[in-house]
N, C-alpha and C positions, 0 to 999 in steps of 0.2 A: 548851658541852658539854665542851670541853677542861678548863675549870676544874672542872666537876663530876667529870670522870674523875680528875683529880688529887686532888680531895677524897675521892673514893671510895677511891682507892689509899691515901691517908694514913690514912683511918678503918679500912679493912679489911686493909691490908697486902698486897693483891693486886688484880687486875683481873678476877677470875672472878665476874661478875655472874650469879647463879643465876636460872634461869627462874622460880623461885618468888618472886623479889624484885620485886613489882609496883610498888613505889615507884621503882625504877630501870629499869623495862622500856624506857622511851624511851632511856635511856643505853646499855643493852645493845644495842638495835636500832641506834642511831647508831654504836656501836663496830663492830658486825658490818658495817654499810654501809661504814665506812672501810676495813676489811680487804678487803671485796669490791672496792671501787674501786681499791685498791692492787694487789691480785692480778690484776685484769683490765686494769690499766693505763689506767683511765678518768681520765686526768690532768686533764680539764676538771672533774672532780668532787672531786679531792683535790690540793691545791697542795703544792709542795715545802716550804713553811713549815709546813703542817699535818703532813706526814710527819715533819719534824724535831721538831716539838712532841710528837707521839705517841711517837716513839722516845726522847724525853727523859724520859718518865715511867717511873719505876722499875718493873720487872717487865713492861713492855709487850712484846708479841710480835705479829708479823703473823699468827701462827697461833693459833687458839683452843686452849685447853688441852683435851686429849682427856679425855673422861669414861671411867671404868672402869679396868681393870687394864692396866698396861703389859706389854710382852713379857717384861721381867725379872720382873714380878709373877707372870705365868703360869708362867714357867720355875721359879721358886721353889715355886709351888704344886704343880706336877707332881713335882718332886723330893721334896717333903714327902709327897705321896701315895705315891710309890714307896717311900720310907723306911718308911712305915707298912705296907707289904706289900699295898697295894690294887692289884689288877690292872685293866687297862682293861676 
């Protein structure tokens, strides 16, 4: 799975495996499990070597990328709405 994850990153330039990507659904599930094991400190399920290997993949993060708008995006949207003269 580590090899597949590296290949996915090289092909796509990121590690954001969409839920609509049925070909890589098992890879997405595996990656979510690794993050869960790390977060909950289930060290029997994730070795220090695997942690190091995952952290060595470009763009890897222990946190999933949040979907939707960021706080900055929302702030910019509200400023633009205010500039247009639209009241709440």
